[in-house]
FILUM-491538 format. One line per field, with one value per residue: residue number from 1; x, y, z of N, C-alpha, C in turn. Coordinates in nm, 4 decimals. Example, Ala and Ser with C-alpha at 12.3 -4.5 7.8 and 13.67 -1.06 7.14 Angstrom:
BEGIN
n <- [1  2]
neast <- [1.3190  1.2850]
nnorth <- [-0.5690  -0.2250]
nup <- [0.7800  0.7080]
caeast <- [1.2300  1.3670]
canorth <- [-0.4500  -0.1060]
caup <- [0.7800  0.7140]
ceast <- [1.3200  1.2900]
cnorth <- [-0.3300  0.0030]
cup <- [0.7800  0.7870]
// end
This chain:
BEGIN
n <- [1  2  3  4  5  6  7  8  9  10  11  12  13  14  15  16  17  18  19  20  21  22  23  24  25  26  27  28  29  30  31  32  33  34  35  36  37  38  39  40  41  42  43  44  45  46  47  48  49  50  51  52  53  54  55  56  57  58  59  60  61  62  63  64  65  66  67  68  69  70  71  72  73  74  75  76  77  78  79  80  81  82  83  84  85  86  87  88  89  90  91  92  93  94  95]
neast <- [-10.7169  -10.4189  -10.1294  -9.8796  -9.8863  -9.8864  -9.6513  -9.4972  -9.3568  -9.1153  -8.9301  -8.9296  -8.8067  -8.5629  -8.4157  -8.3789  -8.1535  -7.9462  -7.9288  -8.1437  -8.4083  -8.6983  -9.0445  -9.3601  -9.3954  -9.2599  -9.4040  -9.6584  -9.5899  -9.5718  -9.8468  -10.0363  -9.8240  -9.7553  -9.9431  -9.8879  -9.7049  -9.4923  -9.3670  -9.2458  -9.1329  -8.8343  -8.8300  -9.0635  -9.1068  -9.1461  -8.9500  -8.7545  -8.5478  -8.3373  -8.1769  -7.9480  -7.6624  -7.5055  -7.6306  -7.9198  -8.1557  -8.4485  -8.6622  -8.9743  -9.2165  -9.5381  -9.6692  -9.8118  -10.2059  -10.1976  -10.1170  -9.8724  -9.5750  -9.2568  -8.8976  -8.6369  -8.3061  -8.0765  -7.7566  -7.4555  -7.3734  -7.2453  -7.1556  -7.2514  -7.5022  -7.6172  -7.7159  -7.8605  -8.0617  -8.1517  -8.2465  -8.4753  -8.6095  -8.6647  -8.8150  -9.0597  -9.1671  -9.2872  -9.4921]
nnorth <- [-1.5498  -1.6842  -1.6829  -1.7962  -1.8479  -1.5685  -1.4863  -1.5858  -1.4028  -1.3299  -1.5613  -1.6229  -1.3636  -1.3578  -1.6288  -1.5278  -1.3712  -1.6042  -1.7462  -1.9859  -2.1581  -2.0800  -2.1627  -2.3064  -2.5301  -2.4581  -2.2190  -2.3908  -2.5179  -2.3802  -2.3146  -2.3025  -2.3331  -2.1836  -2.1909  -2.3866  -2.2347  -2.0576  -1.7709  -1.7108  -1.9366  -2.1470  -2.3713  -2.3799  -2.2832  -2.2181  -2.3946  -2.3362  -2.4499  -2.2993  -2.3948  -2.2699  -2.0732  -1.8949  -2.2075  -2.1272  -2.1004  -2.0258  -1.9150  -1.9010  -1.7635  -1.7227  -1.4707  -1.5658  -1.5933  -1.3419  -1.1635  -1.1066  -1.1632  -1.3232  -1.3324  -1.5239  -1.5773  -1.8119  -1.9332  -1.9442  -1.6437  -1.3452  -1.0069  -0.8544  -0.9905  -0.9985  -0.7369  -0.7126  -0.8668  -0.7532  -0.5066  -0.5962  -0.7175  -0.4870  -0.3461  -0.5368  -0.5364  -0.2772  -0.2985]
nup <- [-8.7639  -8.8880  -8.7214  -8.7924  -9.0757  -9.1148  -9.0231  -9.2351  -9.3660  -9.2667  -9.2564  -9.5428  -9.6232  -9.5120  -9.6341  -9.8692  -9.8227  -9.7724  -9.9671  -9.9969  -10.1441  -10.1041  -10.0810  -10.1445  -10.0137  -9.7729  -9.6857  -9.6124  -9.4265  -9.1955  -9.1132  -8.8621  -8.6814  -8.4849  -8.2652  -8.0162  -7.9413  -7.7003  -7.5798  -7.3405  -7.2883  -7.2653  -7.4327  -7.5770  -7.8468  -8.1863  -8.4462  -8.7405  -9.0001  -9.2048  -9.5102  -9.6051  -9.6998  -9.4487  -9.3077  -9.1379  -8.8363  -8.7833  -8.5265  -8.3643  -8.1848  -8.0196  -7.7953  -7.5069  -7.4990  -7.6686  -7.9820  -8.0444  -8.1788  -8.0947  -8.2319  -8.3091  -8.4628  -8.5053  -8.5987  -8.7761  -8.8251  -8.9908  -8.9810  -9.1419  -9.2263  -8.9683  -8.9614  -9.1578  -9.1094  -8.8809  -8.9599  -9.1429  -8.9192  -8.7762  -9.0066  -9.0428  -8.8049  -8.7808  -8.9183]
caeast <- [-10.5664  -10.3237  -10.0156  -9.7793  -9.8804  -9.8830  -9.5115  -9.4144  -9.2690  -8.9466  -8.8187  -8.8965  -8.6855  -8.4224  -8.4030  -8.3210  -8.0186  -7.8610  -7.9603  -8.2278  -8.5054  -8.8303  -9.1414  -9.4750  -9.3897  -9.2100  -9.5492  -9.7328  -9.4924  -9.5935  -9.9755  -10.0759  -9.6887  -9.7360  -10.0626  -9.8861  -9.5925  -9.4919  -9.2295  -9.1637  -9.0676  -8.7042  -8.8284  -9.1893  -9.0772  -9.1404  -8.8005  -8.7729  -8.4477  -8.3429  -8.0457  -7.8695  -7.5187  -7.4917  -7.7837  -7.9777  -8.2908  -8.5508  -8.7323  -9.1012  -9.3041  -9.6368  -9.7125  -9.9654  -10.2858  -10.1599  -10.0794  -9.7303  -9.4693  -9.1098  -8.8307  -8.4945  -8.2470  -7.9677  -7.6644  -7.2976  -7.4252  -7.1880  -7.2119  -7.3465  -7.5924  -7.6926  -7.7549  -7.9673  -8.1731  -8.1866  -8.3428  -8.5838  -8.7204  -8.7576  -8.9307  -9.1582  -9.2217  -9.3601  -9.6143]
canorth <- [-1.5559  -1.7854  -1.6475  -1.8443  -1.7930  -1.4258  -1.4555  -1.6256  -1.3037  -1.3259  -1.6774  -1.5710  -1.2713  -1.4338  -1.7211  -1.4688  -1.3271  -1.7030  -1.8256  -2.0473  -2.1825  -2.0746  -2.2118  -2.3319  -2.6217  -2.3829  -2.1724  -2.4793  -2.5537  -2.2347  -2.2839  -2.3672  -2.3656  -2.0583  -2.2350  -2.4128  -2.1951  -1.9331  -1.6891  -1.7127  -2.0522  -2.1737  -2.4850  -2.4313  -2.2098  -2.3070  -2.3778  -2.3655  -2.4308  -2.2652  -2.4766  -2.1980  -2.0400  -2.0087  -2.2320  -2.0596  -2.1498  -1.9118  -1.9626  -1.7935  -1.7924  -1.6296  -1.4262  -1.6327  -1.5025  -1.2314  -1.1798  -1.0523  -1.2876  -1.3028  -1.4057  -1.5362  -1.6426  -1.8592  -1.9714  -1.8674  -1.5093  -1.2531  -0.8620  -0.8227  -1.0826  -0.9510  -0.6088  -0.7265  -0.9452  -0.6446  -0.4176  -0.6697  -0.7184  -0.3628  -0.3340  -0.6135  -0.4925  -0.1564  -0.2990]
caup <- [-8.8164  -8.8542  -8.7144  -8.8444  -9.2101  -9.1265  -9.0071  -9.3483  -9.4478  -9.2166  -9.3113  -9.6913  -9.6578  -9.4637  -9.7336  -9.9905  -9.7764  -9.7514  -10.1017  -9.9664  -10.2195  -10.0384  -10.1525  -10.1047  -9.8886  -9.6544  -9.6224  -9.5688  -9.2720  -9.0953  -9.0885  -8.7367  -8.6113  -8.3739  -8.2032  -7.9274  -7.8836  -7.5604  -7.5984  -7.2470  -7.2653  -7.3254  -7.5022  -7.6641  -7.9892  -8.3562  -8.4799  -8.8854  -9.0514  -9.3626  -9.5314  -9.7188  -9.6972  -9.3935  -9.2658  -9.0191  -8.7751  -8.7389  -8.4123  -8.3457  -8.0494  -7.9582  -7.6739  -7.4706  -7.5101  -7.7406  -8.1212  -8.0365  -8.1876  -8.0911  -8.3047  -8.2715  -8.5795  -8.5100  -8.6900  -8.8110  -8.8662  -8.9832  -8.9049  -9.2431  -9.2401  -8.8605  -8.9888  -9.2875  -8.9995  -8.7669  -9.0563  -9.1601  -8.8261  -8.7886  -9.1140  -9.0031  -8.6522  -8.7987  -9.0047]
ceast <- [-10.4907  -10.1767  -9.9020  -9.7834  -9.8304  -9.7173  -9.4140  -9.3022  -9.0984  -8.8930  -8.8176  -8.8130  -8.5759  -8.3751  -8.3235  -8.1688  -7.9084  -7.8628  -8.0357  -8.3545  -8.6444  -8.9411  -9.2919  -9.4966  -9.3667  -9.3179  -9.6347  -9.7134  -9.5212  -9.7589  -10.0007  -9.9480  -9.6864  -9.8502  -10.0163  -9.7504  -9.6006  -9.3634  -9.1679  -9.0803  -8.9384  -8.7162  -8.9797  -9.1930  -9.0741  -9.0153  -8.8004  -8.6156  -8.4367  -8.1564  -7.9726  -7.7298  -7.5256  -7.6172  -7.8041  -8.1021  -8.3626  -8.6547  -8.8423  -9.1628  -9.4157  -9.6587  -9.8370  -10.0796  -10.2964  -10.1351  -9.9169  -9.6515  -9.3126  -9.0296  -8.6843  -8.4313  -8.1286  -7.8604  -7.5114  -7.3308  -7.3239  -7.2349  -7.2977  -7.4824  -7.6947  -7.7616  -7.8636  -8.0844  -8.2461  -8.2846  -8.4675  -8.6665  -8.7698  -8.8650  -9.0906  -9.2473  -9.3281  -9.4903  -9.7522]
cnorth <- [-1.6293  -1.7076  -1.6731  -1.8298  -1.6542  -1.3990  -1.5056  -1.5328  -1.2990  -1.4227  -1.6475  -1.4792  -1.3119  -1.5160  -1.6268  -1.4097  -1.4627  -1.7839  -1.9623  -2.0423  -2.2201  -2.1245  -2.2357  -2.3949  -2.5468  -2.2916  -2.2507  -2.5188  -2.4622  -2.2497  -2.3890  -2.3686  -2.2856  -2.1487  -2.2829  -2.3517  -2.1093  -1.8921  -1.6831  -1.8545  -2.0861  -2.2929  -2.4896  -2.3026  -2.2994  -2.2886  -2.4321  -2.3492  -2.3779  -2.3193  -2.4026  -2.1577  -1.9065  -2.0590  -2.1575  -2.1266  -2.0137  -1.9586  -1.8568  -1.8372  -1.6730  -1.5954  -1.5032  -1.5608  -1.3630  -1.2662  -1.1249  -1.1525  -1.2247  -1.3791  -1.4323  -1.6050  -1.6520  -1.9028  -1.8798  -1.7373  -1.4004  -1.1110  -0.8155  -0.8554  -1.0355  -0.8052  -0.6560  -0.7591  -0.8243  -0.5441  -0.4825  -0.7002  -0.5876  -0.3203  -0.4082  -0.5890  -0.3471  -0.1879  -0.2938]
cup <- [-8.8009  -8.8388  -8.7781  -8.9860  -9.2020  -9.1007  -9.1356  -9.4119  -9.3894  -9.2821  -9.4700  -9.7279  -9.6139  -9.5563  -9.8487  -9.9766  -9.7971  -9.8583  -10.0774  -10.0443  -10.1630  -10.1090  -10.0929  -9.9845  -9.7629  -9.5716  -9.5778  -9.4388  -9.1597  -9.0711  -8.9382  -8.6383  -8.4992  -8.2564  -8.0339  -7.8689  -7.7430  -7.5482  -7.4551  -7.1881  -7.3262  -7.4375  -7.6299  -7.7546  -8.1039  -8.3954  -8.6593  -8.9503  -9.1822  -9.4072  -9.6438  -9.6597  -9.6149  -9.3546  -9.1049  -8.9345  -8.7355  -8.6389  -8.3784  -8.2495  -8.0168  -7.8034  -7.6044  -7.4735  -7.5715  -7.8929  -8.1508  -8.0615  -8.1947  -8.1711  -8.2623  -8.4023  -8.4929  -8.5916  -8.6665  -8.8801  -8.8367  -8.9510  -9.0244  -9.2696  -9.0993  -8.9088  -9.0908  -9.1914  -8.9227  -8.8545  -9.1054  -9.0635  -8.7811  -8.8779  -9.0580  -8.9149  -8.6637  -8.8811  -8.9570]
// end
């Protein structure tokens, strides 16, 4: 299983909230993206920019030896977008 591709639902859904045109090239960028990540490292995260309004960066990292993926979303995020992101993460984590 390619966790990068499996995690594509997150940036895809996020892109809708910020008006970013997410497409097949974005999906392709996620293939194998988490292979060298480590959620316990401050630097070994896969960072993917979404150039919408506002621009955000979705950061993903896999737990070493596991299948749990940690997520961070950085940018100029207002309270409405923050609530949407939190809800989306809650829904995706219950899959």
